[in-house]
C-alpha positions as CSV (number, residue, x, y, z in Angstrom):
1,M,-28.0,-19.0,14.1
2,T,-28.7,-15.6,12.8
3,Q,-30.2,-14.9,9.4
4,D,-28.7,-11.6,8.9
5,T,-28.0,-10.5,5.5
6,I,-24.7,-10.2,4.0
7,K,-25.1,-6.4,3.5
8,N,-25.8,-6.1,7.0
9,L,-23.0,-8.1,8.2
10,L,-20.4,-6.4,6.3
11,P,-20.3,-3.2,8.5
12,K,-19.8,-5.3,11.6
13,F,-16.9,-7.1,9.8
14,I,-15.4,-3.6,8.8
15,E,-15.6,-2.3,12.4
16,S,-14.2,-5.7,13.6
17,L,-10.9,-4.9,11.2
18,K,-10.8,-1.4,13.0
19,S,-10.7,-2.7,16.3
20,K,-8.0,-5.0,15.5
21,G,-5.7,-1.9,14.3
22,R,-5.7,-2.8,10.5
23,S,-4.4,0.1,8.6
24,P,-7.1,2.6,7.0
25,A,-5.8,1.7,3.6
26,T,-6.4,-2.2,4.2
27,V,-10.0,-1.4,5.7
28,L,-10.7,0.7,2.6
29,A,-9.8,-2.2,0.2
30,Y,-11.7,-4.8,2.2
31,R,-14.9,-2.5,2.3
32,S,-14.6,-1.8,-1.5
33,D,-14.0,-5.5,-2.4
34,L,-16.8,-7.0,-0.3
35,E,-19.1,-4.3,-1.7
36,Q,-18.4,-5.5,-5.0
37,L,-18.9,-9.0,-3.9
38,T,-22.1,-8.3,-2.3
39,G,-23.5,-6.5,-5.2
40,Y,-22.4,-9.6,-7.3
41,L,-24.2,-12.1,-4.8
42,L,-27.5,-10.1,-4.8
43,K,-27.7,-10.2,-8.6
44,R,-27.6,-14.1,-8.0
45,E,-30.1,-13.7,-5.6
46,R,-27.8,-14.6,-2.6
47,A,-28.7,-12.3,0.3
48,T,-27.7,-14.2,3.4
49,P,-24.4,-16.0,3.9
50,D,-26.0,-19.6,4.2
51,Q,-27.3,-19.3,0.9
52,V,-23.7,-18.6,-1.0
53,K,-22.2,-21.9,-2.4
54,P,-18.5,-22.3,-3.5
55,E,-19.8,-22.0,-7.1
56,D,-21.0,-18.7,-6.4
57,L,-17.6,-17.6,-5.5
58,D,-15.9,-19.3,-8.2
59,S,-18.0,-17.3,-10.5
60,F,-17.4,-14.2,-8.8
61,R,-13.5,-14.8,-9.2
62,D,-14.1,-15.7,-13.0
63,Q,-16.1,-12.7,-13.6
64,L,-13.4,-10.5,-12.3
65,L,-11.0,-12.0,-14.6
66,A,-13.3,-11.7,-17.6
67,D,-13.5,-8.0,-16.5
68,K,-9.6,-7.7,-17.2
69,Y,-8.7,-7.4,-13.5
70,T,-5.0,-8.6,-13.1
71,P,-4.9,-12.0,-11.4
72,K,-3.0,-10.2,-8.4
73,S,-5.9,-8.0,-8.0
74,V,-8.4,-11.0,-8.0
75,S,-6.2,-12.8,-5.5
76,R,-6.1,-9.8,-3.2
77,K,-10.1,-9.5,-3.4
78,L,-10.4,-13.1,-2.7
79,N,-8.2,-12.6,0.5
80,A,-10.8,-10.3,1.4
81,V,-13.8,-12.4,0.7
82,K,-12.1,-15.5,2.6
83,T,-11.3,-13.4,5.6
84,F,-14.9,-12.1,5.7
85,F,-16.4,-15.6,5.6
86,R,-14.0,-16.9,8.3
87,W,-15.2,-14.0,10.4
88,M,-18.8,-15.2,9.8
89,I,-17.8,-18.5,10.9
90,T,-16.5,-17.1,14.3
91,E,-19.9,-15.0,14.4
92,N,-21.9,-18.1,14.0
93,A,-23.7,-16.4,10.8
94,I,-22.7,-19.5,8.9
95,S,-21.7,-23.2,9.8
96,F,-20.1,-23.9,6.4
97,D,-17.4,-21.9,4.7
98,P,-18.2,-21.7,1.3
99,S,-14.8,-19.8,0.4
100,S,-12.4,-22.4,1.8
101,S,-12.3,-24.5,-1.4
102,V,-12.2,-21.6,-4.0
103,A,-8.9,-21.3,-5.6
104,H,-6.9,-18.2,-6.2
105,P,-5.7,-17.3,-9.9
106,K,-2.2,-18.1,-11.1
107,I,0.1,-15.3,-10.7
108,D,3.1,-14.6,-12.4
109,N,5.6,-14.1,-9.9
110,A,7.5,-11.5,-11.9
111,L,10.4,-9.5,-10.2
112,P,9.3,-5.8,-9.0
113,K,10.3,-3.1,-11.1
114,F,12.7,-0.1,-10.2
115,L,13.5,3.4,-11.9
116,S,16.9,3.9,-13.4
117,Q,18.7,7.2,-12.4
118,L,17.7,8.6,-15.8
119,E,14.1,7.8,-15.2
120,Y,13.7,8.9,-11.7
121,R,15.5,12.2,-12.4
122,A,13.0,12.7,-15.4
123,L,10.1,12.2,-12.9
124,R,11.7,14.7,-10.6
125,D,11.8,17.2,-13.5
126,V,8.3,16.9,-14.3
127,V,7.0,17.1,-10.5
128,R,9.4,20.1,-9.8
129,N,6.7,22.8,-10.2
130,D,4.0,20.6,-7.9
131,V,5.8,21.1,-4.6
132,R,3.5,18.7,-2.9
133,I,3.9,16.0,-5.0
134,A,7.5,16.8,-5.7
135,A,8.0,16.2,-1.7
136,I,6.3,12.9,-1.6
137,V,8.2,11.5,-4.8
138,E,11.3,12.6,-2.7
139,L,10.3,11.1,0.5
140,I,9.7,7.8,-1.1
141,L,13.0,7.9,-3.2
142,Q,15.1,8.9,-0.1
143,T,13.5,6.9,2.7
144,G,11.5,4.1,1.3
145,L,8.1,4.9,3.0
146,R,5.1,3.1,1.8
147,I,2.4,5.2,0.0
148,S,-0.1,4.6,3.1
149,E,2.8,5.8,5.4
150,V,3.4,9.1,3.5
151,A,-0.4,9.5,3.6
152,N,-0.7,9.2,7.5
153,L,2.5,10.9,8.3
154,K,2.2,13.5,11.2
155,L,3.6,16.9,11.8
156,E,4.8,15.8,15.1
157,R,6.7,12.9,13.8
158,S,9.0,14.8,11.3
159,K,11.7,16.2,13.7
160,D,15.2,16.2,14.3
161,G,16.4,15.1,10.8
162,S,14.1,11.7,10.9
163,L,10.7,10.6,10.5
164,K,9.0,8.5,13.1
165,I,6.6,5.9,11.3
166,E,3.7,5.2,13.6
167,S,2.7,1.8,14.4
168,Y,-0.1,0.3,12.4
169,A,-1.8,-3.1,12.0
170,T,1.2,-5.5,12.5
171,Q,3.8,-2.9,11.9
172,P,5.6,-1.6,14.9
173,E,7.1,2.0,15.3
174,R,10.3,2.7,13.3
175,T,12.5,5.5,12.4
176,A,13.3,6.7,9.1
177,P,16.5,9.1,8.6
178,L,15.8,12.3,6.5
179,N,18.8,13.2,4.4
180,K,19.8,16.4,2.8
181,P,17.3,16.0,-0.4
182,A,14.4,14.6,1.6
183,Q,14.7,17.4,4.2
184,E,15.1,20.0,1.7
185,V,11.9,19.2,-0.2
186,L,10.1,18.5,2.8
187,D,10.9,22.2,4.0
188,S,10.1,23.7,0.7
189,Y,6.5,22.0,1.0
190,M,6.2,23.3,4.6
191,K,6.4,26.7,3.6
192,I,3.4,26.3,1.1
193,R,1.3,23.9,3.0
194,P,-1.9,25.3,3.4
195,K,-2.7,26.7,7.0
196,S,-4.6,24.2,9.0
197,D,-5.1,22.4,12.1
198,S,-4.7,19.0,10.6
199,P,-2.0,16.8,12.3
200,Y,-1.0,15.4,9.0
201,V,1.8,16.4,6.9
202,F,0.3,16.4,3.6
203,I,-3.2,17.9,3.0
204,S,-5.5,19.3,0.4
205,K,-6.2,22.9,0.0
206,N,-9.3,22.3,2.3
207,G,-7.0,21.1,5.2
208,K,-8.1,17.3,4.8
209,P,-5.3,14.5,4.7
210,L,-4.7,13.4,1.2
211,A,-5.9,10.0,0.5
212,V,-3.7,7.2,-0.7
213,R,-5.9,6.9,-3.8
214,N,-5.2,10.7,-4.6
215,I,-1.6,10.3,-4.0
216,R,-1.4,7.3,-6.3
217,A,-3.4,9.0,-9.1
218,S,-1.2,12.3,-9.0
219,I,2.0,10.3,-9.2
220,S,0.5,8.2,-12.1
221,R,-0.3,11.2,-13.9
222,Y,3.3,12.6,-13.6
223,M,4.6,9.2,-14.5
224,Q,2.8,9.6,-17.9
225,R,4.2,13.0,-18.5
226,A,7.7,11.7,-17.8
227,E,6.9,9.1,-20.2
228,L,7.3,6.3,-17.7
229,P,3.7,4.6,-18.2
230,N,4.8,1.2,-17.0
231,Y,5.7,2.4,-13.5
232,S,3.9,3.2,-10.4
233,V,4.3,4.7,-7.1
234,N,5.2,1.4,-5.7
235,D,8.1,1.2,-7.7
236,L,9.6,4.2,-6.3
237,R,9.8,2.4,-3.1
238,T,11.5,-0.6,-4.8
239,T,14.0,1.9,-6.4
240,F,15.0,3.0,-2.9
241,M,15.8,-0.6,-2.0
242,V,17.6,-1.3,-5.0
243,E,19.9,1.9,-5.0
244,N,20.7,1.4,-1.2
245,L,21.8,-2.2,-2.0
246,K,23.9,-1.3,-4.9
247,A,25.7,1.4,-3.0
248,G,26.8,-1.2,-0.2
249,V,24.3,-0.2,2.6
250,D,24.0,-2.7,5.4
251,I,21.0,-5.0,4.6
252,V,19.9,-5.2,8.3
253,L,19.8,-1.4,8.5
254,L,17.9,-1.4,5.0
255,S,15.5,-3.9,6.4
256,Q,14.9,-1.9,9.6
257,V,14.5,1.4,7.7
258,S,12.0,0.0,5.2
259,G,9.9,-1.6,7.9
260,H,10.3,-5.2,6.8
261,K,9.2,-7.7,9.6
262,R,11.7,-10.5,8.3
263,L,15.2,-10.0,6.9
264,S,14.3,-12.6,4.1
265,T,11.8,-9.9,2.6
266,T,14.8,-7.5,2.1
267,E,17.0,-10.3,0.7
268,R,14.7,-10.8,-2.1
269,Y,15.7,-7.3,-3.5
270,L,19.5,-8.6,-3.9
271,E,18.5,-10.3,-7.2
272,L,16.9,-7.2,-8.5
273,A,19.9,-5.3,-7.6
274,Q,22.3,-7.9,-9.0
275,I,24.3,-7.9,-5.7
276,T,25.6,-11.2,-4.4
277,E,27.1,-10.0,-1.3
278,P,25.6,-6.9,0.7
279,G,27.7,-4.3,2.0
280,K,28.1,-2.9,5.6
281,K,27.6,0.8,5.1
282,Q,25.5,2.4,8.0
283,V,24.3,5.5,6.0
284,L,21.7,5.5,3.3
285,V,22.5,6.7,0.1
286,E,21.3,10.1,-1.4
287,L,19.3,9.3,-4.7
């Protein structure tokens, strides 16, 4: 059995995630979370995986909570930790998985948030002069794209009044229709987009694709300016779901456009929209 260090095993694990087609955002998150774990374990003089005990991982979880990470964030980090140790089992780096008995923190399953019409109009007002971010905000509101899908959107995929979302991880390829507001704001951005050979729609002044974290940070700043500090970019996608359900859009169509693998995932938004019987409209609403 190999006695390679955790620090040396981590890059190999990351490469295995990439080879399985995991999304760039997922790979980035796993790397960040596991580098945090590695640093913590080294402080406890746990350099190789066989030295790690369940109490070390319990302590890591408790330290994260003490450092004011939310239970949801800690749970996500633990998922990365558990996946990493299961991978080490398959690679014969360890014979015992110390993470298997580590419990997740209790998470309050509060309903997701969505913006009212007044609130998302206020957000539009403050981003109006930032054409790139305005286009991103509008695309999410009008198509329900995930932030990672916005970041990975390619020029060749935005044609004929629709967006083709590439398959990634476990998500199959799908098409999202572009309504008039979304098409107009995207056209406005393309007029000022920096000249670049980059295949990505949203790029920096240097022609590099915008990273998810940069998009998230930019929209967060505009949320603050619009006096909407309790919302995040993820709530824009929820707003898309709720407004379409309220408008009577067919739930199967909405599930397909939003990229939900199961209809039951879309059905969870019915309670949020206060809808008991979904409609049958076959056209998305314009927010």
